[in-house]
Structures are given as C-alpha cells and as structure tokens.
ZADREN-596680 format. One record per residue (C-alpha): residue in three letters; x, y, z. Coordinates in nm, 2 decimals. Layout:
% ZADREN-596680
+------+--------+--------+--------+
! rest !     xx !     yy !     zz !
+------+--------+--------+--------+
!  ALA !      X !      Y !      Z !
...
+------+--------+--------+--------+
//
This chain:
% ZADREN-596680
+------+--------+--------+--------+
! rest !     xx !     yy !     zz !
+------+--------+--------+--------+
!  MET !   0.66 !  -1.56 !   0.54 !
!  ILE !   0.39 !  -1.67 !   0.79 !
!  VAL !   0.25 !  -1.38 !   1.00 !
!  ARG !   0.02 !  -1.44 !   1.30 !
!  ILE !  -0.20 !  -1.16 !   1.42 !
!  LEU !  -0.29 !  -1.23 !   1.78 !
!  GLY !  -0.65 !  -1.33 !   1.83 !
!  GLU !  -0.71 !  -1.36 !   1.46 !
!  GLY !  -0.51 !  -1.61 !   1.27 !
!  GLN !  -0.21 !  -1.67 !   1.04 !
!  TYR !  -0.15 !  -1.53 !   0.70 !
!  ARG !   0.10 !  -1.64 !   0.43 !
!  LEU !   0.27 !  -1.34 !   0.26 !
!  ASP !   0.47 !  -1.36 !  -0.06 !
!  ASP !   0.83 !  -1.22 !  -0.04 !
!  ALA !   0.72 !  -0.94 !  -0.28 !
!  GLU !   0.50 !  -0.80 !  -0.01 !
!  LEU !   0.78 !  -0.77 !   0.25 !
!  VAL !   0.91 !  -0.44 !   0.12 !
!  ILE !   0.57 !  -0.28 !   0.19 !
!  ILE !   0.53 !  -0.46 !   0.52 !
!  ASN !   0.87 !  -0.35 !   0.64 !
!  ALA !   0.80 !   0.01 !   0.55 !
!  LEU !   0.48 !   0.00 !   0.75 !
!  ASP !   0.68 !  -0.16 !   1.04 !
!  ASP !   0.92 !   0.14 !   1.02 !
!  ASP !   0.62 !   0.37 !   1.05 !
!  VAL !   0.52 !   0.19 !   1.37 !
!  GLU !   0.87 !   0.24 !   1.50 !
!  ALA !   0.87 !   0.61 !   1.41 !
!  ALA !   0.53 !   0.66 !   1.57 !
!  LEU !   0.65 !   0.50 !   1.89 !
!  ALA !   0.97 !   0.71 !   1.89 !
!  ASP !   0.75 !   1.02 !   1.85 !
!  GLY !   0.53 !   0.92 !   2.14 !
!  ASP !   0.20 !   1.00 !   1.95 !
!  PRO !  -0.06 !   0.73 !   2.06 !
!  ALA !  -0.29 !   0.82 !   1.77 !
!  TRP !  -0.01 !   0.78 !   1.52 !
!  VAL !   0.09 !   0.45 !   1.68 !
!  HIS !  -0.27 !   0.32 !   1.64 !
!  ARG !  -0.30 !   0.44 !   1.28 !
!  ALA !   0.04 !   0.28 !   1.19 !
!  MET !  -0.05 !  -0.05 !   1.36 !
!  SER !  -0.39 !  -0.05 !   1.18 !
!  ARG !  -0.22 !   0.01 !   0.84 !
!  LEU !   0.03 !  -0.27 !   0.91 !
!  LEU !  -0.23 !  -0.52 !   1.01 !
!  ALA !  -0.46 !  -0.42 !   0.72 !
!  GLU !  -0.18 !  -0.48 !   0.47 !
!  VAL !  -0.11 !  -0.82 !   0.61 !
!  ARG !  -0.48 !  -0.91 !   0.59 !
!  GLU !  -0.52 !  -0.77 !   0.23 !
!  GLN !  -0.21 !  -0.91 !   0.08 !
!  GLY !  -0.18 !  -1.23 !   0.28 !
!  THR !  -0.37 !  -1.55 !   0.24 !
!  LEU !  -0.55 !  -1.65 !   0.56 !
!  LEU !  -0.44 !  -2.00 !   0.66 !
!  ASP !  -0.68 !  -2.27 !   0.79 !
!  ASP !  -0.68 !  -2.28 !   1.17 !
!  ASP !  -0.62 !  -2.66 !   1.15 !
!  LEU !  -0.28 !  -2.61 !   0.99 !
!  LEU !   0.01 !  -2.63 !   1.24 !
!  ILE !   0.27 !  -2.40 !   1.10 !
!  ASP !   0.52 !  -2.20 !   1.30 !
!  SER !   0.48 !  -1.83 !   1.26 !
!  ASP !   0.78 !  -1.63 !   1.14 !
!  VAL !   0.63 !  -1.31 !   1.30 !
!  ILE !   0.36 !  -1.25 !   1.56 !
!  LEU !   0.19 !  -0.92 !   1.56 !
!  PRO !  -0.03 !  -0.78 !   1.84 !
!  GLU !  -0.37 !  -0.62 !   1.78 !
!  ALA !  -0.40 !  -0.26 !   1.66 !
!  ASP !  -0.53 !  -0.14 !   1.99 !
!  THR !  -0.22 !  -0.25 !   2.18 !
!  ALA !  -0.10 !   0.04 !   2.40 !
!  PRO !   0.22 !   0.21 !   2.29 !
!  GLU !   0.39 !   0.10 !   2.61 !
!  GLN !   0.31 !  -0.26 !   2.54 !
!  LEU !   0.43 !  -0.23 !   2.18 !
!  ARG !   0.77 !  -0.09 !   2.31 !
!  GLU !   0.80 !  -0.39 !   2.55 !
!  TRP !   0.69 !  -0.63 !   2.27 !
!  ILE !   0.96 !  -0.49 !   2.04 !
!  GLY !   1.22 !  -0.49 !   2.31 !
!  ASP !   1.15 !  -0.83 !   2.44 !
!  SER !   1.08 !  -1.02 !   2.12 !
!  HIS !   1.28 !  -0.86 !   1.85 !
!  GLY !   1.61 !  -0.73 !   1.97 !
!  ALA !   1.69 !  -0.59 !   1.63 !
!  GLY !   1.41 !  -0.33 !   1.65 !
!  GLY !   1.07 !  -0.32 !   1.49 !
!  LEU !   0.80 !  -0.58 !   1.49 !
!  LEU !   0.94 !  -0.76 !   1.20 !
!  PRO !   1.29 !  -0.92 !   1.18 !
+------+--------+--------+--------+
//
C-alpha cells in the first residue's frame, strides 16, 4: 500500500503493517466521536508515526498513485471529520 502524508511524501507499507495501521485509524475515529481534540491529535500523531516508522519513504521523483492520503497531525478535528466524510465514505481515514 502507498500512503501519502500531506506535505511530507509517500511511504510504501507492507500488508503485514495494515492491521496496526487500521487499529490506529480506528483510534482516530474513536477520538473524533468522543470530541476530545487532544485525543484526536495524539491518535493522528501515532498513526502518522507508525506510517513513518514502518513504511519505506519513496523518492519524490517516483510517480506512483497513493492508495491513501493522510493529513498532517495538527489538522483540526472538524477538518478531519470533513476529510473522512468527503473522501472515504466507508468511515475512517483508511479504506
């Protein structure tokens, strides 16, 4: 899976990592549902950190379509709700 973090770059993740990534995505959803901005920020930070740690950063010169695009950790909860609603009708940041 190719994951783009806005303003940063693209990462290639092995399928084995998707279980962890999906669990972190669920945590972002739970934080949004709870309405706790600090929890949302922590959950997004953990999700992005896992992508960075487990993924392989791709060269900027490669032209590969991203499977998933993630916003920055400091994205406001309201914007994340819109992002999820507009881009991923199935819920969550990841398909």
